PDB file as gemmi writes it, atoms N, CA and C in Angstrom:
CRYST1    1.000    1.000    1.000  90.00  90.00  90.00 P 1                      
ATOM      1  N   MET A   1       0.843  -1.229  -0.009  1.00  0.00           N  
ATOM      2  CA  MET A   1      -0.045   0.076   0.058  1.00  0.00           C  
ATOM      3  C   MET A   1       0.859   1.286  -0.015  1.00  0.00           C  
ATOM      4  N   SER A   2       2.052   1.194   0.546  1.00  0.00           N  
ATOM      5  CA  SER A   2       2.830   2.472   0.579  1.00  0.00           C  
ATOM      6  C   SER A   2       3.363   2.703  -0.898  1.00  0.00           C  
ATOM      7  N   THR A   3       3.384   1.770  -1.667  1.00  0.00           N  
ATOM      8  CA  THR A   3       3.917   2.014  -3.101  1.00  0.00           C  
ATOM      9  C   THR A   3       2.860   2.972  -3.748  1.00  0.00           C  
ATOM     10  N   LEU A   4       1.600   2.600  -3.512  1.00  0.00           N  
ATOM     11  CA  LEU A   4       0.377   3.351  -4.102  1.00  0.00           C  
ATOM     12  C   LEU A   4       0.488   4.713  -3.524  1.00  0.00           C  
ATOM     13  N   GLY A   5       0.757   4.900  -2.308  1.00  0.00           N  
ATOM     14  CA  GLY A   5       0.902   6.240  -1.688  1.00  0.00           C  
ATOM     15  C   GLY A   5       2.008   7.065  -2.259  1.00  0.00           C  
ATOM     16  N   ALA A   6       3.132   6.417  -2.526  1.00  0.00           N  
ATOM     17  CA  ALA A   6       4.366   7.024  -3.096  1.00  0.00           C  
ATOM     18  C   ALA A   6       4.040   7.468  -4.498  1.00  0.00           C  
ATOM     19  N   VAL A   7       3.286   6.578  -5.373  1.00  0.00           N  
ATOM     20  CA  VAL A   7       2.924   6.961  -6.629  1.00  0.00           C  
ATOM     21  C   VAL A   7       1.987   8.042  -6.633  1.00  0.00           C  
ATOM     22  N   SER A   8       0.986   8.127  -5.818  1.00  0.00           N  
ATOM     23  CA  SER A   8       0.026   9.228  -5.772  1.00  0.00           C  
ATOM     24  C   SER A   8       0.712  10.551  -5.273  1.00  0.00           C  
ATOM     25  N   SER A   9       1.663  10.431  -4.432  1.00  0.00           N  
ATOM     26  CA  SER A   9       2.361  11.693  -3.977  1.00  0.00           C  
ATOM     27  C   SER A   9       3.154  12.183  -5.110  1.00  0.00           C  
ATOM     28  N   TYR A  10       3.859  11.362  -5.918  1.00  0.00           N  
ATOM     29  CA  TYR A  10       4.632  11.762  -7.068  1.00  0.00           C  
ATOM     30  C   TYR A  10       3.686  12.273  -8.054  1.00  0.00           C  
ATOM     31  N   ALA A  11       2.648  11.759  -8.314  1.00  0.00           N  
ATOM     32  CA  ALA A  11       1.655  12.117  -9.310  1.00  0.00           C  
ATOM     33  C   ALA A  11       1.110  13.618  -8.940  1.00  0.00           C  
ATOM     34  N   LEU A  12       0.862  13.786  -7.698  1.00  0.00           N  
ATOM     35  CA  LEU A  12       0.379  15.166  -7.290  1.00  0.00           C  
ATOM     36  C   LEU A  12       1.424  16.161  -7.386  1.00  0.00           C  
ATOM     37  N   ALA A  13       2.763  15.812  -7.003  1.00  0.00           N  
ATOM     38  CA  ALA A  13       3.787  16.698  -7.174  1.00  0.00           C  
ATOM     39  C   ALA A  13       4.095  17.127  -8.654  1.00  0.00           C  
ATOM     40  N   VAL A  14       3.939  16.116  -9.548  1.00  0.00           N  
ATOM     41  CA  VAL A  14       4.087  16.400 -11.031  1.00  0.00           C  
ATOM     42  C   VAL A  14       2.915  17.380 -11.398  1.00  0.00           C  
ATOM     43  N   ARG A  15       1.721  17.101 -10.911  1.00  0.00           N  
ATOM     44  CA  ARG A  15       0.550  17.968 -11.322  1.00  0.00           C  
ATOM     45  C   ARG A  15       0.751  19.368 -10.836  1.00  0.00           C  
ATOM     46  N   GLN A  16       1.258  19.520  -9.577  1.00  0.00           N  
ATOM     47  CA  GLN A  16       1.430  20.835  -9.100  1.00  0.00           C  
ATOM     48  C   GLN A  16       2.654  21.572  -9.786  1.00  0.00           C  
ATOM     49  N   MET A  17       3.632  20.906 -10.217  1.00  0.00           N  
ATOM     50  CA  MET A  17       4.623  21.503 -10.989  1.00  0.00           C  
ATOM     51  C   MET A  17       4.026  21.938 -12.423  1.00  0.00           C  
ATOM     52  N   GLN A  18       3.289  21.099 -13.073  1.00  0.00           N  
ATOM     53  CA  GLN A  18       2.618  21.483 -14.330  1.00  0.00           C  
ATOM     54  C   GLN A  18       1.753  22.664 -14.103  1.00  0.00           C  
ATOM     55  N   MET A  19       1.023  22.768 -13.014  1.00  0.00           N  
ATOM     56  CA  MET A  19       0.240  23.926 -12.741  1.00  0.00           C  
ATOM     57  C   MET A  19       0.951  25.148 -12.564  1.00  0.00           C  
ATOM     58  N   SER A  20       2.095  25.066 -11.887  1.00  0.00           N  
ATOM     59  CA  SER A  20       2.997  26.212 -11.650  1.00  0.00           C  
ATOM     60  C   SER A  20       3.630  26.718 -12.958  1.00  0.00           C  
ATOM     61  N   VAL A  21       4.052  25.791 -13.799  1.00  0.00           N  
ATOM     62  CA  VAL A  21       4.550  26.105 -15.077  1.00  0.00           C  
ATOM     63  C   VAL A  21       3.470  26.984 -16.030  1.00  0.00           C  
ATOM     64  N   ILE A  22       2.192  26.343 -16.013  1.00  0.00           N  
ATOM     65  CA  ILE A  22       1.148  26.939 -16.811  1.00  0.00           C  
ATOM     66  C   ILE A  22       0.903  28.354 -16.243  1.00  0.00           C  
ATOM     67  N   LYS A  23       0.868  28.492 -14.945  1.00  0.00           N  
ATOM     68  CA  LYS A  23       0.626  29.779 -14.253  1.00  0.00           C  
ATOM     69  C   LYS A  23       1.555  30.796 -14.641  1.00  0.00           C  
ATOM     70  N   ALA A  24       2.892  30.389 -14.630  1.00  0.00           N  
ATOM     71  CA  ALA A  24       4.028  31.171 -14.985  1.00  0.00           C  
ATOM     72  C   ALA A  24       3.939  31.674 -16.502  1.00  0.00           C  
ATOM     73  N   ASP A  25       3.557  30.776 -17.298  1.00  0.00           N  
ATOM     74  CA  ASP A  25       3.442  30.917 -18.775  1.00  0.00           C  
ATOM     75  C   ASP A  25       2.294  31.957 -18.940  1.00  0.00           C  
ATOM     76  N   ILE A  26       1.172  31.802 -18.326  1.00  0.00           N  
ATOM     77  CA  ILE A  26       0.036  32.854 -18.486  1.00  0.00           C  
ATOM     78  C   ILE A  26       0.560  34.089 -18.010  1.00  0.00           C  
ATOM     79  N   ASN A  27       1.155  34.176 -16.915  1.00  0.00           N  
ATOM     80  CA  ASN A  27       1.614  35.433 -16.413  1.00  0.00           C  
ATOM     81  C   ASN A  27       2.491  36.162 -17.325  1.00  0.00           C  
ATOM     82  N   MET A  28       3.598  35.419 -17.960  1.00  0.00           N  
ATOM     83  CA  MET A  28       4.382  35.991 -18.830  1.00  0.00           C  
ATOM     84  C   MET A  28       3.658  36.496 -20.214  1.00  0.00           C  
ATOM     85  N   GLN A  29       2.714  35.643 -20.703  1.00  0.00           N  
ATOM     86  CA  GLN A  29       1.914  36.109 -21.872  1.00  0.00           C  
ATOM     87  C   GLN A  29       1.145  37.436 -21.525  1.00  0.00           C  
ATOM     88  N   LYS A  30       0.508  37.480 -20.250  1.00  0.00           N  
ATOM     89  CA  LYS A  30      -0.175  38.655 -19.954  1.00  0.00           C  
ATOM     90  C   LYS A  30       0.739  39.745 -19.859  1.00  0.00           C  
ATOM     91  N   GLN A  31       1.862  39.629 -19.369  1.00  0.00           N  
ATOM     92  CA  GLN A  31       2.901  40.727 -19.218  1.00  0.00           C  
ATOM     93  C   GLN A  31       3.265  41.259 -20.657  1.00  0.00           C  
ATOM     94  N   ALA A  32       3.448  40.272 -21.634  1.00  0.00           N  
ATOM     95  CA  ALA A  32       3.904  40.651 -22.933  1.00  0.00           C  
ATOM     96  C   ALA A  32       2.719  41.378 -23.577  1.00  0.00           C  
ATOM     97  N   VAL A  33       1.561  40.992 -23.433  1.00  0.00           N  
ATOM     98  CA  VAL A  33       0.322  41.705 -24.009  1.00  0.00           C  
ATOM     99  C   VAL A  33       0.265  43.045 -23.428  1.00  0.00           C  
ATOM    100  N   ASP A  34       0.361  43.212 -22.148  1.00  0.00           N  
ATOM    101  CA  ASP A  34       0.341  44.497 -21.369  1.00  0.00           C  
ATOM    102  C   ASP A  34       1.324  45.424 -22.069  1.00  0.00           C  
ATOM    103  N   ILE A  35       2.544  44.928 -22.268  1.00  0.00           N  
ATOM    104  CA  ILE A  35       3.573  45.693 -22.770  1.00  0.00           C  
ATOM    105  C   ILE A  35       3.313  46.173 -24.154  1.00  0.00           C  
ATOM    106  N   LEU A  36       2.790  45.263 -25.019  1.00  0.00           N  
ATOM    107  CA  LEU A  36       2.547  45.630 -26.368  1.00  0.00           C  
ATOM    108  C   LEU A  36       1.397  46.501 -26.558  1.00  0.00           C  
ATOM    109  N   LEU A  37       0.476  46.402 -25.677  1.00  0.00           N  
ATOM    110  CA  LEU A  37      -0.720  47.207 -25.826  1.00  0.00           C  
ATOM    111  C   LEU A  37      -0.638  48.590 -25.068  1.00  0.00           C  
ATOM    112  N   ASN A  38       0.540  48.718 -24.339  1.00  0.00           N  
ATOM    113  CA  ASN A  38       0.627  50.017 -23.701  1.00  0.00           C  
ATOM    114  C   ASN A  38       1.005  51.143 -24.621  1.00  0.00           C  
ATOM    115  N   GLY A  39       0.252  52.153 -24.498  1.00  0.00           N  
ATOM    116  CA  GLY A  39       0.522  53.339 -25.444  1.00  0.00           C  
ATOM    117  C   GLY A  39       1.623  54.247 -25.116  1.00  0.00           C  
ATOM    118  N   ASP A  40       2.224  53.952 -23.995  1.00  0.00           N  
ATOM    119  CA  ASP A  40       3.400  54.925 -23.569  1.00  0.00           C  
ATOM    120  C   ASP A  40       4.488  54.709 -24.596  1.00  0.00           C  
ATOM    121  N   SER A  41       5.270  55.820 -24.801  1.00  0.00           N  
ATOM    122  CA  SER A  41       6.491  55.763 -25.692  1.00  0.00           C  
ATOM    123  C   SER A  41       7.629  54.859 -24.960  1.00  0.00           C  
ATOM    124  N   GLU A  42       7.589  54.849 -23.664  1.00  0.00           N  
ATOM    125  CA  GLU A  42       8.691  54.045 -22.965  1.00  0.00           C  
ATOM    126  C   GLU A  42       8.092  52.818 -22.462  1.00  0.00           C  
ATOM    127  N   ARG A  43       8.567  51.734 -22.946  1.00  0.00           N  
ATOM    128  CA  ARG A  43       8.030  50.397 -22.496  1.00  0.00           C  
ATOM    129  C   ARG A  43       9.014  49.806 -21.575  1.00  0.00           C  
ATOM    130  N   SER A  44       8.639  49.356 -20.267  1.00  0.00           N  
ATOM    131  CA  SER A  44       9.476  48.699 -19.432  1.00  0.00           C  
ATOM    132  C   SER A  44       8.778  47.711 -18.624  1.00  0.00           C  
ATOM    133  N   VAL A  45       9.482  46.772 -18.169  1.00  0.00           N  
ATOM    134  CA  VAL A  45       8.991  45.579 -17.289  1.00  0.00           C  
ATOM    135  C   VAL A  45       9.403  45.758 -15.894  1.00  0.00           C  
ATOM    136  N   PRO A  46       8.648  45.686 -14.912  1.00  0.00           N  
ATOM    137  CA  PRO A  46       9.063  45.738 -13.562  1.00  0.00           C  
ATOM    138  C   PRO A  46      10.022  44.496 -13.257  1.00  0.00           C  
ATOM    139  N   VAL A  47      10.908  44.666 -12.299  1.00  0.00           N  
ATOM    140  CA  VAL A  47      11.779  43.680 -11.877  1.00  0.00           C  
ATOM    141  C   VAL A  47      11.016  42.553 -11.196  1.00  0.00           C  
ATOM    142  N   SER A  48      11.311  41.261 -11.533  1.00  0.00           N  
ATOM    143  CA  SER A  48      10.651  40.165 -11.018  1.00  0.00           C  
ATOM    144  C   SER A  48      11.708  39.291 -10.281  1.00  0.00           C  
ATOM    145  N   GLU A  49      11.131  38.797  -9.169  1.00  0.00           N  
ATOM    146  CA  GLU A  49      12.004  37.952  -8.290  1.00  0.00           C  
ATOM    147  C   GLU A  49      12.058  36.478  -8.819  1.00  0.00           C  
ATOM    148  N   ASN A  50      10.972  36.099  -9.517  1.00  0.00           N  
ATOM    149  CA  ASN A  50      10.960  34.564  -9.830  1.00  0.00           C  
ATOM    150  C   ASN A  50      10.818  34.375 -11.360  1.00  0.00           C  
ATOM    151  N   LEU A  51      10.720  35.373 -12.161  1.00  0.00           N  
ATOM    152  CA  LEU A  51      10.603  35.051 -13.669  1.00  0.00           C  
ATOM    153  C   LEU A  51      11.869  35.409 -14.433  1.00  0.00           C  
ATOM    154  N   GLY A  52      13.036  35.455 -13.820  1.00  0.00           N  
ATOM    155  CA  GLY A  52      14.216  35.632 -14.578  1.00  0.00           C  
ATOM    156  C   GLY A  52      14.421  37.099 -14.847  1.00  0.00           C  
ATOM    157  N   GLN A  53      15.365  37.386 -15.803  1.00  0.00           N  
ATOM    158  CA  GLN A  53      15.686  38.770 -16.046  1.00  0.00           C  
ATOM    159  C   GLN A  53      14.677  39.294 -17.149  1.00  0.00           C  
ATOM    160  N   ASN A  54      14.346  40.552 -16.834  1.00  0.00           N  
ATOM    161  CA  ASN A  54      13.298  41.294 -17.714  1.00  0.00           C  
ATOM    162  C   ASN A  54      13.942  42.182 -18.665  1.00  0.00           C  
ATOM    163  N   LEU A  55      13.596  42.451 -19.894  1.00  0.00           N  
ATOM    164  CA  LEU A  55      14.153  43.295 -20.770  1.00  0.00           C  
ATOM    165  C   LEU A  55      13.170  44.259 -21.455  1.00  0.00           C  
ATOM    166  N   ASP A  56      13.659  45.442 -21.667  1.00  0.00           N  
ATOM    167  CA  ASP A  56      12.887  46.407 -22.308  1.00  0.00           C  
ATOM    168  C   ASP A  56      12.703  46.073 -23.743  1.00  0.00           C  
ATOM    169  N   ILE A  57      11.477  46.290 -24.324  1.00  0.00           N  
ATOM    170  CA  ILE A  57      11.176  45.975 -25.700  1.00  0.00           C  
ATOM    171  C   ILE A  57      10.916  47.183 -26.420  1.00  0.00           C  
ATOM    172  N   SER A  58      11.528  47.385 -27.554  1.00  0.00           N  
ATOM    173  CA  SER A  58      11.180  48.507 -28.481  1.00  0.00           C  
ATOM    174  C   SER A  58      10.632  47.988 -29.781  1.00  0.00           C  
ATOM    175  N   ILE A  59       9.539  48.517 -30.163  1.00  0.00           N  
ATOM    176  CA  ILE A  59       8.903  47.890 -31.423  1.00  0.00           C  
ATOM    177  C   ILE A  59       8.800  49.105 -32.517  1.00  0.00           C  
TER     178      ILE A  59                                                      
END                                                                             
């Protein structure tokens, strides 16, 4: 029975990791859309502690 518990725990951990990746992807897409739709002449991204290095984008 402990094997089933270990498999269930692993499956839950994998699902939580997948959800975390999906959430981060959605946040990055939202941030990109906000930057592209922003009418200001200066486009910048706030510093993020968990999404890596942010870059200014000029279009």
